[in-house]
C-alpha positions as CSV (number, residue, x, y, z in Angstrom):
1,M,81.8,146.6,82.3
2,T,83.6,144.0,80.4
3,A,84.9,140.7,81.7
4,K,88.6,140.6,82.5
5,E,90.6,138.7,79.9
6,P,92.9,136.1,81.4
7,D,96.6,136.8,81.3
8,R,98.7,134.7,79.0
9,A,100.3,132.8,82.0
10,E,96.8,132.0,83.4
11,A,95.6,130.7,80.1
12,M,98.6,128.2,79.9
13,V,97.9,126.6,83.3
14,V,96.6,123.0,82.9
15,Q,94.7,121.3,85.7
16,V,95.8,117.7,86.1
17,P,93.6,115.4,88.2
18,D,95.0,113.9,91.4
19,K,94.2,110.4,90.2
20,F,96.3,110.9,87.1
21,I,99.3,112.1,89.2
22,L,98.9,109.0,91.5
23,L,98.8,106.8,88.4
24,V,102.0,108.2,87.1
25,I,103.8,107.8,90.4
26,A,102.5,104.2,90.7
27,A,103.7,103.4,87.2
28,Y,107.1,104.9,87.9
29,A,107.4,102.7,91.0
30,A,106.2,99.6,89.1
31,A,108.8,100.3,86.4
32,F,111.5,100.1,89.1
33,V,110.1,96.8,90.4
34,A,109.9,95.4,86.9
35,F,113.5,96.4,86.2
36,G,114.7,94.8,89.4
37,V,112.9,91.5,88.6
38,A,114.3,91.6,85.1
39,V,117.8,92.1,86.2
40,D,118.0,89.9,89.4
41,G,115.1,87.5,89.1
42,P,112.0,87.1,91.2
43,A,113.5,84.9,93.8
44,A,116.3,87.3,94.7
45,V,113.9,90.3,94.7
46,G,111.6,88.4,97.0
47,R,114.5,87.6,99.4
48,G,115.6,91.2,99.3
49,L,112.2,92.6,100.1
50,L,111.8,90.1,102.9
51,A,115.2,91.1,104.3
52,I,114.2,94.8,104.2
53,I,110.9,94.2,105.9
54,T,112.2,91.9,108.6
55,T,115.5,93.7,109.4
56,R,115.0,95.8,112.5
57,D,116.2,99.4,112.2
58,A,118.0,98.9,108.9
59,L,116.6,102.0,107.2
60,L,117.1,104.2,110.3
61,T,120.7,103.2,110.6
62,D,121.3,103.7,106.9
63,C,120.0,107.3,107.2
64,F,122.3,107.9,110.1
65,G,125.2,106.4,108.2
66,S,124.6,108.5,105.1
67,G,124.0,111.6,107.1
68,A,127.3,111.1,109.0
69,V,125.6,111.0,112.3
70,K,127.8,108.9,114.6
71,P,126.2,106.7,117.3
72,P,126.8,107.7,120.9
73,P,129.8,106.1,122.5
74,A,129.1,102.9,124.5
75,R,128.8,103.5,128.2
76,A,131.2,101.7,130.4
77,Q,129.6,98.9,132.4
78,S,130.0,99.8,136.0
79,S,130.1,97.2,138.8
80,V,128.6,99.7,141.2
81,V,124.9,99.1,141.8
82,R,122.8,102.1,142.6
């Protein structure tokens, strides 16, 4: 019996290590940060990041707004106590 020869498609597959993929993604994110600092300055970027981190529910409401999900109507305040 002879060993099976790999197909042409199988021979073209390249295994890329996970660490390399993570490095590429991190470099891509760092490029965006560097661009933001170059365009707006470090002080403005710092203030913006602080605002994003400390603002409650900002990202959640942005998702609802972009997805056209409307908030529920406000309930009328009743004077009746149950």
